[in-house]
C-alpha positions in Angstrom: 30.5 -2.8 -10.7 28.0 -4.4 -8.3 24.5 -3.5 -9.3 22.2 -1.6 -6.9 20.1 -3.9 -4.7 16.6 -4.8 -5.7 14.3 -2.1 -4.5 10.6 -2.2 -3.6 8.6 1.0 -3.0 5.2 0.6 -1.4 2.9 3.7 -1.5 -0.6 4.5 -0.3 -2.8 6.4 -2.7 -3.7 10.1 -2.3 -6.6 11.7 -0.4 -10.2 11.1 -1.5 -13.5 12.7 -0.4 -14.0 10.0 2.3 -13.6 12.8 4.9 -16.2 11.2 7.1 -13.9 8.1 7.3 -16.3 5.4 6.5 -15.3 1.9 5.5 -16.5 1.5 2.0 -15.3 -2.0 1.0 -15.0 -3.0 -2.7 -17.9 -0.7 -3.6 -15.5 2.2 -3.1 -13.1 1.0 -5.7 -14.0 3.8 -8.2 -13.7 6.7 -5.7 -11.3 9.2 -7.3 -8.7 11.4 -5.7 -10.0 14.8 -4.6 -8.1 18.1 -5.4 -5.8 17.7 -2.4 -5.1 14.1 -3.4 -3.9 15.2 -6.9 -1.6 17.7 -5.2 -0.2 15.0 -2.9 0.4 12.7 -5.8 2.2 15.4 -7.7 4.5 16.2 -4.7 5.3 12.5 -4.2 6.0 12.0 -7.9 8.6 14.8 -7.9 10.1 13.4 -4.7 10.5 10.0 -6.4 11.8 11.5 -9.5 14.6 13.3 -7.6 15.8 9.9 -6.2 16.8 8.7 -9.7 15.5 5.2 -9.0 17.3 2.6 -11.2 15.1 0.9 -13.8 11.7 1.8 -12.3 8.4 -0.1 -13.0 5.2 1.4 -11.6 2.2 -0.7 -10.7 -1.3 0.3 -9.1 -4.1 -1.7 -7.7 -7.3 -2.0 -9.6 -8.9 0.8 -7.6 -9.2 4.2 -9.3 -7.6 6.3 -6.5 -4.5 4.1 -6.6 -4.2 4.4 -10.4 -4.5 8.1 -10.4 -1.8 8.4 -7.8 0.4 5.9 -9.7 -0.1 7.7 -13.0 1.4 10.9 -11.6 4.4 8.8 -10.6 4.7 7.0 -13.9 4.5 10.3 -15.8 7.2 11.8 -13.7 9.5 8.8 -14.2 8.8 8.5 -17.9 7.5 4.9 -17.7 4.2 3.2 -18.3 1.7 2.4 -15.6 0.8 -1.2 -15.1 -2.3 -2.5 -13.2 -1.6 -5.3 -10.8 -4.4 -7.6 -9.5 -4.6 -8.6 -5.8 -3.0 -5.6 -4.2 -6.3 -3.8 -3.6 -7.7 -2.8 -0.2 -9.0 -5.3 2.4 -12.6 -6.3 2.1 -14.2 -4.9 5.3 -17.2 -7.2 5.1 -19.7 -6.4 7.8 -17.9 -3.2 8.7 -18.7 -1.6 5.3 -20.6 1.6 5.9 -19.3 1.9 9.5 -16.9 4.6 10.8 -13.3 4.0 11.3 -13.8 4.7 15.0 -15.6 1.3 15.3 -12.2 -0.4 15.0 -11.5 0.6 18.6 -15.0 0.3 20.0 -15.8 -3.0 18.4 -12.3 -4.5 18.4 -13.7 -7.7 19.9 -15.6 -8.3 16.7 -12.4 -8.3 14.5 -12.3 -11.9 13.4 -12.6 -12.8 9.8 -14.2 -16.0 8.4 -10.8 -17.7 8.4 -10.6 -17.3 12.2 -7.8 -14.8 12.0 -7.7 -11.1 12.9 -9.7 -9.1 10.3 -13.2 -8.1 9.3 -16.2 -10.4 10.0 -17.7 -11.3 6.6 -14.6 -9.9 4.9 -10.9 -10.6 4.8 -8.2 -11.2 7.5 -5.0 -9.2 7.5 -3.1 -12.4 7.0 -5.3 -13.3 4.0 -4.6 -10.0 2.4 -0.9 -10.4 3.0 -1.0 -13.7 1.3 -2.8 -12.5 -1.9 -0.6 -9.4 -2.0 2.5 -11.5 -1.7 1.4 -13.8 -4.4 0.9 -10.9 -6.8 4.2 -9.4 -5.7 6.1 -12.6 -6.6 5.2 -12.0 -10.2 6.7 -8.6 -10.4 9.6 -8.7 -7.8 12.6 -6.5 -8.8 15.9 -8.0 -9.7 19.2 -6.3 -8.6 19.5 -2.9 -10.3 15.7 -2.6 -10.6 13.0 -0.7 -8.7 9.3 -1.7 -8.4 6.8 0.8 -7.1 3.3 -0.3 -6.1 0.5 2.1 -5.2 -1.9 0.3 -2.9 -4.0 1.1 0.3 -3.7 1.5 4.0 -4.7 -1.9 5.4 -3.2 -3.8 2.4 0.1 -2.1 3.1 0.0 -3.2 6.8 -0.8 -6.7 5.6 2.0 -7.1 3.1 4.6 -5.5 5.4 3.6 -7.9 8.1 4.1 -10.8 5.6 7.4 -9.5 4.3 8.9 -8.6 7.7 7.5 -11.6 9.5 5.4 -9.6 11.9 2.2 -10.5 13.6 -0.6 -8.9 11.6 -2.8 -8.1 14.6 0.0 -6.6 16.7 1.3 -4.6 13.7 -2.3 -3.3 13.1 -2.8 -2.3 16.7 0.6 -0.8 17.2 -0.1 1.8 14.5 3.7 1.8 13.6 3.1 0.8 10.0 0.1 3.0 9.3 0.4 5.0 6.1 -1.0 8.5 5.6 -2.1 9.4 2.1 0.9 9.1 -0.3 3.2 7.8 2.5 6.1 5.6 1.2 7.8 2.6 2.6 11.1 1.8 0.8 12.7 -1.7 1.0 15.9 -3.2 -0.5 17.0 -6.7 -0.9 20.7 -7.4 -0.6 21.8 -10.7 -2.2 20.6 -13.6 -0.2 19.1 -11.5 2.5 15.8 -10.4 3.9 14.2 -7.1 3.0 15.7 -4.1 4.8 13.5 -1.1 5.5 15.1 2.1 4.3 12.1 4.3 5.2 8.8 3.5 6.8 5.5 5.2 6.1 7.3 8.4 5.2 5.1 11.4 4.1 7.9 14.0 4.4 7.3 15.1 0.8 4.0 16.7 2.0 5.7 19.0 4.5 
């Protein structure tokens, strides 16, 4: 019997109390889920459990909100939670403390120190994609395995741009790959092929 294809499930963390939608940067790494965030994580965990994913391994970024979301998933799947470096959120540099709305109003400022699209004084989308991809190479699933990684909004846009060979700036601006809280992107690799998107930024479990 041919094994199931290698499967990668990318997930954004649940809701936090950042209701004012302010860029927090690395200083927000210990922000926990709020009550709604825990409800979202529980719903997602049951959704993933129902899929009966083959040989799952669950990873989370070094940020607390990602770990709390991932713990609910790991518990539902009956597997341990692993912490994975370098899949954390983008460093927003000079935008830390500014509202999300500034992304539109000050789009002309969005150039990182490496000269690519990103945050001045922080990271570029391409740079985040590179560090995330390097971390991913160490845990990639084999045929018949599933790797689930709980990460963050901009970081997920960055890694999907890298994996799917998309332009990071255009992908960011198009909003097609934006993940709501606990949204899921599911990819599979068939032997010798490129990743195939099974579902993209899907939050149907919250409906």
